[in-house]
N, C-alpha and C positions, 0 to 999 in steps of 0.2 A: 562458578556450578551453576549449572541449568536446573529449573526446577518447573514442575507442573504451572498451568494458570491458575492464579491465586484469586482470592477473593477480596483483594485489597480496594478499597473505593474511598478513601478518606485519609487525608494528610493531616498535620498539625495546624492549628487554627493561622492561616496566611496573616491576618493581622497583626495578631500577637508577634509573628515572627518580625517584623519589623517595626516594633513597637521602640526598639533602641536602634542603635545604629544600622543603617543597612550594609550589609554586606557588599564587598569591593570586588569579591572572585567565588569562583565556584569550581566543583568538579565538573571534567567532561572528559568523554573519549575524543583524543585527536589523531590526527596523523601528522607526521611532519615532512613526507612527498608519498607517491603512488608507489605502493609494493602489497606483498600477499598480506593475509589476515595480522600477522604479526607485526606490521607497523602499527596496529591501532594500540595508543597507552593511554591509561589515565593521566590527568595533570591538572593542576591549577592554572584557570583561565580569568579573565576578567570578567565581571556580569554584565550582562548585555544592558547597554542603556534606551532604555526606552523614551521613543520621541513621538511627537505627533498621537496618530489615533492608533497606535500602537499600544498592546495589552502586555503586561509582564506577568509570565506564567510560572508557577512553582510547576516543574516537569515531575510526574509520576511514573510515567511510560513512555517510551520511543518506538514507534515500528521499525522494523529491520525489512530492508526490500532490496530487490535485487540490482537496483539503481546504486543505490549504497555502496555494494560489493563492487560493482564497475568503475563508477568513479575512485573509491579507493585504490583500484589495480590501475588506475592511469586513463580509463576509457569512461563511459557514461558523459558526465559532464565535468569531468575533472578539469576540461580545458579551460573552465569559467573560474575555476579555484581561484581567488584574487591573490592569496599567500597562504604560509605555512607558519604555525600548526593550525590545521583546520578542524571542522566539528563537522562531522559528516551527520546524514538523519534529516528527514524531511516530517514526517507525521508523529503526532507528540499527543498526548492528554494531561493534564494537570489542573492547578488550583489556581485562579487571579489572585494575583497580590497588588497588583497595581493597575487600575481603570486609567483612559486617556482623560476622561472627566468625572466630576461627579454626578452627573445624569445619564451615564452612558448604558446601554442594556445588559453589558459584562460588569458586573462587579465583585469587589475581593470577597471571596469565601466560595465564589462560582465554579464548579465542576465544567470544565471545556476541554474539547479537544479540535484538532484542527491540522493545518499542513503547511509548512513553510517554504519559500522559495528558493532552497539551498540549491545552489551555492551563491544565489546574490547577496546572503547572509551567512552567518554562522549555522550551523545545524542543531538538529533536537538530541541527540547523545550529549544532554548536559543536564542539570540541575534546574538551570532558569531557560526560557525564551523570552524575547520581545517580537510578537506576532502582531501583525497588521490584522486589526478587528475584522476586517471583511473576509479575512483567511480562518476564521473559528468561529465556534458555536457551543452552545450546551452539549454536553454531552448525553446519550442515552439514559435514562435512569434504569432501564432494566442492565445494564453493563456496570460492572467495575471499571475505575480508571485503567486496570492495566489491560482489560479487555477492550476497551475503548482505544486504547492508542495502537491498535491491529488494525484501525477501520479505514482513516481518512484516505491515505493515497491508496490502497487496494481498492475500497468500494467505490473513489471518484473516479477512477481509472476503468472499472468495470462497468459504471453507470455510463461514462462517456463513450465507450464503445459499443456498449448492446443498446442505450437507450437515445442517446443523441444520436449518434451516427447511424446505427443498425435500425434504429425505429422496430424495436421487438413488437411482435404484434400477435395475435392470434390468427393461427396458421401456418405460421414463419416456421422454417427449417432452420434450426443454428446449430452449428457444430462449432463446439470450444474445445480447444486445445489446454494442456496442462490443468485441466479443470479443477483438479484438488487442491490447487496453490493459492496465493491469495489472491491475487486478482480474478484466478479463476472459478473458485467457489464463491464469490460474489456474482459473478456472469452470469454463473447456471442460476442462481438466486432470482435474480433481474431478470433473466429473459422467459424462466417458468411464471413470474409473478405478473407479467403482461402478456402471458398465453400461449408463448412460443413454444413449439416440440423440439424439446434439447436433447442433442446428442453430444457425449461427452465423453475426451479420450483419457484415461489415466491408467495405473496399474491397478491390478485387482482387488488389492486391500482394500483400494478406496471405494470401489464398485458400488457397496449397498449404501454408503454413507450419501455419495452425490445422489443415487436416486432418492435418498430421504431428503436433499435438497431441492429436488424437481427434475433431476434428468430422466427423462423416458428411456434412453439408451445410454450405455456406456460400453465402450469399447475398451479392450487391454490393448495398448499400445505394444506391450511387450509379448504378447501371443499372437496378434492379427495385425495384419497391414490395413489400416481404416479406410483407406481408398479402395479396399476389394469388399467392405462391409458396407458401405455408406456412399452414398449417390444423388443429385438431384437436390442437393441443400442450397438454402436463401443465402445464406451467410455464413461464413469461417470466422470467428472470434479466434485471432492467431496470437498467441500467447509465447510461442514457442520460435518462428521464423525459420529461416532456412540454415541452421547453423550445424543441425546433426540429421544425419540421413535423409536428408533431401525433405523433411516435414514440410515445406510450406509450398514446395513447387508440387508435392504430393497432392497437399490440400485442394490445389489448383484442378483436380480431378475430380474433385465430389461437387463443384459448383456448379450450379445448372448455368446456361448463356444469359448473360447480364445480370448475375448474381453479384455478392460483394465479397471481398476479403478485409478484416480491418487487421492491421500487424501493429502489435504495441510494443516489444522488446525495442530498445536502443541499438540500432548498428545491426540486427540481426537478420534482415534480409535487404540489402539495397537496392537489388532489382525487382524488388516486388510491383511497383507498379506497371513497366514494362513487361514483367513476366506473366501479368494477369491481362493487362488488355490485348496482349498476341492470343490471348484465347477468348476475348470477347467478355472479360470477365472486369467489374469495376473494384477499383482498389484505394485503398490509402492507409496511412499509417497513423498514429493516435499520441498524443503527448495530454497528458492531464493537468488540468488547471486546479490550484489550492482555492475552490470556491464554496464559501460558507452557504450560500443559498440553496446548491444542489445537496450540501451534506446535511441540512435541516430537512430535504425530504428524506435523506436515508435515515436519517434519525428517527423520523417517525413511524417507518418500515420496520425498523429495529424494536421501537416502543410498542407496536402494535404485534409484534411475533413474528411479523411476515418474512423478517430478514434477519439470520444470524452471522456471528462470527465466531470461528475457531482459532484458540491459540494454542498452536502445537507445544511450544517451549517458550518459558521465559528465564532469561538471562539477567544476573547481576551487572552492572557496571564495569567490573574488574573483568568480566570473562567476554565482554564485547569480542576479543578475537575469536574465540569458540562459537559465540552466534554467528559470525562471518562463516566459518569453516562449516556451519551446519548449514547455513543458507544455500553455500555453495555444493554441498553434497547433491541437494537436487532432490530430496525426499520427504521435504516439508511438508505436512499438512495445514492448509491454512496459513496462519501467520506464527512470526517470532517477534518476540518483545524484549525491550530492555527494561527492566526494571530499576528506577530512579526513587521512587518512594521514600526510603529511607536514607538517602545519602547526606541528610544534613542533619 
């Protein structure tokens, strides 16, 4: 069963948890092979073994992302899955239960969040993860652990596209597609924060909300052809691709000569570089890095109140298949999160 976002912010004392014999197994949502959401099941699996500079974290929440669904279905990064059963999930929040060494800056009891390099290792739909310390940081104090779980992958992707690649700045005109989604609602906020004039596409129900986040204009893509409403933009942040109604190709019509399109969804537009270059437009795809240094900057913006995360629904681990169905329905505002805080 899903629930609305909760105020869960603390778990049981992790130091006390391992006071006795350390558990050897945990619950996790796994897949035994590619398929529809129904292939997801809850199983008992071995506890991850912490090595070197990794941090063992008791997971409170795990973000649910489009790449998870693509990988589950046999696309995305599924070719790199080393074997089954496999745990999906990339971003997470939780409490440190083991640090790499006594003087490490992350200590047992610290509330942290971050992103894994799944499928190089098992994912975050689990009670515990062992994560490289350079891929997680202390979570924002303003957020609950459940809210924090929805931040890392989406916010890091948005930052990379808008700040690192597009160099958002005052006077720049940026068109953002799928602006009400996980990555999109962060992209709107980052672009506006750095002074860009933001034009967002979304359904009508999200228009006023996106304006609150910083969009100067919102185009209802269900009622209007965005390429007939906007022109001469400097950058398009493409979170759709060319998989439906030629959204990608139509986007090129809105960009000034020499402008830029940044495309993120995996496999959504294989010819984007050639299509853009043919019109004198710069183009690049984008792949996110699990960089805690950048996440620390984002944390400051969240703590200052300049950036917000919206959690649309929270699902229990047993309802992970329903979470994937909701994600694939395509109407999520902000993020979906799995709640694992009460699993142990």
